[in-house]
N, C-alpha and C positions, 0 to 999 in steps of 0.2 A: 457520209458512211464512216469516215474519219472520225468526225465530231461524235456520232453515236458510241463508237468504240471507246473515245474517251471519256464520255458521259457514263457509260457501263461501268468502266473501270473506275472513275472517280466514287460512284454509289457503292461499289463493292468495297471500296477503300475505307468509306465512310461508315459502311455497316460493320465492317471489322473494328475500327475504333470504338464504336457503340458497344459490341459484343466485349472487347477487352476492358472496357470502362464500367461495363455492369460487373464482370468477373472481379474486376479489382475493389468494386465498392463492397462486394461480398465478404472481403477478409478482414475488413477491420472492425472488430466486434467490441460491443461496450457492456460490461458487467456492472450492477450495482450492489455493492457490498451487502452482505445479510447481518445486520446488527445481532440477531439472536445465535448467529455461529460465527462471531469475530470477536476475538478476545486479546487486545494486545497486552502482553505481560512483561514482567521484568523480575530481575533478582538484584539486590542490593546488599551491600556489606552491613553488619551490625558490630560495633564495638572492634573495629580492627582486626577482623578475622573469627571472632568469638562463633558467630552464626550469619546465615544468609536471611534476610527477609524478602519474602515473595509477595507481590501483588499484581492486580490485573485492573484494567479499565473496561467496567461493564457495558458502557455503551459508547459504539463506534458506528461512524458512516463513511460514506466514499464511494468511489467509482475505480474501475480498472478499464483501460481499453488495450487491445492487444490485437496484432496483425502478425499471424504466424506465417503469411507470406513472404513478408517483408522482414521479420524478425525483429519487431519494434512494439512498443507498448508504453503506456503510462499507468502510473498508480497515484491514487490519493486517498489516505485515510486520515478522517477527523475525530479526534478522540475527545469524549466529553471528561474533563478532570473532575468534574464533581461527582461523578461515579468510580472514583480510585477506590480501591477494595484490596487492604492487607488481611482481611479476615480479623481484624481488631478495630472494635470501635474508635477507641482512644486515639489508636495510631491514625486511622481514617479521617478523622476530624483534626488531628494535628497538621497531616498532609497537606490539608487546604488552606491553612494559614499563611499569613506573609513570609514567615521565615522558611517556607518551603514551596509549595507550588503556586501559591497567591492565586487561588481558583478564581475568586470574586473578580479580580482585575484580568486574570488570562484564563478565561473558562475553556479553551480548547487547546489541545496540542494538535499538531498538523504534521504528517510525513508525506512527501510526495516526491515522486523520482520516476526515472527512465528504467524501464526493463530492459536488460543487456545480457550478453553474452549467452545466446540461445543454444540449444541444443536438443536436436529432434523437436525442433518447434516449440521449446519450452525454455523460459529465461531462467538464467542460473543466479543472476543478481540484480540488484536494484540500486543505480545510483542515485542519490536524492539527498533532501535536505530535512531536517526535523526543526521544526518551530515551537518550542517550549518555554514558557514563562517569559514570553515576548522576545526571546533569543532564538536566531535561526543559524543553525550550523550544519555543514556537510555531514552525510551518513549514508554509507554503505550497507546494505542488507545482504547477506547471501541466503539464497532460495534453497532450502533442505529438501524438501518435497514439493510437487506440484503435479495436480492431477484435473481433468475435465471429462465431464461424463453428463448423461442425462438424468436429472433428478427424478427418482421412482414416484415422489409424490407430488411435485410440482409440474413434472412434466415438461421441464425447460432444461437449457444447457446450463450447467454448474461448474465453476472451476474452483479449486480451494488450493491452499499452499501455506508452509509454514517457513518464517524466514528470520533470520538472526542478525544481531549486531550489538555493537557495545559504544556507549557514550561516556564521557566524564561529566558528572551532574554538575560540577562546579562551573564548567564550561558556559552552563545555562543560568548561572548565577543561584544555584541550589545547593551552598555550601554548609549546611546545617552539620554540626557535629565532626567537621573538619578537624577543629583544633583539638578534639578528643581523640583522634586519630582513625576515624572512620575513612575506608577508601572510598574514592569518589567515583571508581569506575562501576557502570550499571549495565549488566547484560540485558538486553531487549529480545522479546520473542513475539512475534506476530502471527498468530495464527488466523487466516481469513477465510471464507467462503463468500462466492459473489455470484448472482444469477444474471445470466444474459437478458438483455432488455431490447437489443437493438444492433443492426448492423448499419454502418456509417460509410460514407465514401472516404477512401483512403487518399491522403493528401501528400 
């Protein structure tokens, strides 16, 4: 009799663990970045304060994972630097040369980091690193807006965000026109949309 009670208790406990495990697995979600709605952009000084040059990267891919139960997540954005676009053909061509982004040797820039400082189940910062022109430096992005919803056309869960940060471009070996007084600080702005592709098991 005692053995039967013990067996029943054990089975109940195992069932509870299985239920909790299934619930936990449903919390970690993976989103695939939508290249047609993701455009990393930037603002850079021209002539030491004469004006600002703005540009964007026209092709990006990547992945976001997020667990709103544990308030954790990661993001990775891969930017195709051959698609850099200043809205000026001569500048686009120059930017790809060796004295700037050296795109033939370093075709991609990569930002990856950890989602942190969650408020109401949404992250407010990304602590990570940017690899640009073969150099990797730490970079923190502040998330200005974040929203998840059911996409009305794709009928899938979609999340979007805008994030900002700054770098010093000469830290990445891009010091073109520094001797002429150009400010090396560059403001980065990443607008991203990502479509949910699966649930994973939380670890």
